C-alpha positions in Angstrom: 138.2 100.3 -35.2 139.7 97.0 -34.2 138.1 94.1 -32.5 138.6 90.3 -32.5 138.4 88.7 -36.0 134.8 88.2 -37.2 133.4 89.8 -33.9 129.9 91.3 -33.9 130.4 95.0 -33.1 127.5 97.3 -32.2 127.2 101.1 -31.5 124.4 102.4 -29.3 123.5 105.9 -28.3 120.5 107.8 -26.9 119.3 110.6 -29.2 117.2 113.7 -28.4 115.3 115.3 -31.3 114.5 118.9 -31.9 111.0 118.2 -30.3 112.7 116.8 -27.1 111.8 113.2 -27.9 114.3 110.6 -27.1 115.1 107.3 -28.7 117.9 104.7 -28.8 119.9 104.5 -32.0 121.7 101.2 -32.6 123.7 99.8 -35.5 125.9 96.7 -35.9 128.6 95.3 -38.2 130.8 92.2 -38.3 134.6 92.8 -38.0 136.7 91.4 -40.9 139.2 88.6 -40.7 141.8 91.1 -39.5 139.4 92.5 -36.8 138.9 95.8 -38.6 135.5 97.4 -38.6 133.7 100.6 -39.6 130.5 102.0 -38.2 128.8 105.2 -39.3 127.9 107.4 -36.3 125.2 109.8 -37.6 124.7 111.8 -34.4 127.3 114.0 -32.7 128.0 113.8 -29.0 130.1 117.0 -28.8 130.0 120.4 -30.5 133.0 121.5 -32.6 134.2 125.1 -32.1 132.8 127.5 -34.7 130.1 125.1 -35.9 126.3 125.2 -35.4 125.0 122.6 -33.0 122.6 120.1 -34.5 119.1 120.2 -33.1 118.9 116.4 -33.1 121.9 115.0 -31.2 123.2 112.3 -28.9 122.8 113.0 -25.2 125.7 110.8 -24.1 128.7 109.0 -25.6 128.3 106.1 -28.0 128.8 102.7 -26.5 130.8 100.5 -28.9 130.6 96.9 -27.9 132.2 93.7 -29.2 131.6 90.4 -27.3 131.7 91.1 -23.6 133.8 94.3 -23.9 132.6 97.8 -24.6 134.0 101.3 -24.7 132.5 104.8 -24.5 133.3 107.0 -27.6 132.7 110.7 -28.2 131.9 111.7 -31.8 132.4 115.4 -32.7 130.0 117.4 -34.8 132.9 118.0 -37.2 133.5 114.2 -37.6 129.8 113.7 -38.4 129.5 116.6 -40.8 132.8 115.9 -42.6 132.8 112.0 -42.5 135.7 112.0 -40.1 137.1 108.9 -38.4 137.2 108.1 -34.7 139.5 105.1 -33.9 138.2 102.5 -31.5 140.3 99.6 -30.2 139.1 97.2 -27.5 141.5 96.4 -24.7 143.4 93.1 -25.0 142.4 90.3 -22.6 
């Protein structure tokens, strides 16, 4: 993704386990001097056609936040399983 240079960027999502327990998953990184960042999203928010749905999965989109801004992001099961990329860019102010 792309944020302001050296911005703290976080990803948060609520996860439901195969035993119906829920917890909040959160991870964070610092964007580089060019504003680029990478976050690993280990839980899918949507099912990919022809794939088996994970029993532990996100129950809503990820919230990706940097500074005062945030965006909602869907992450497919295919992107999680195959290490795919989902581009995120924060609106300019």
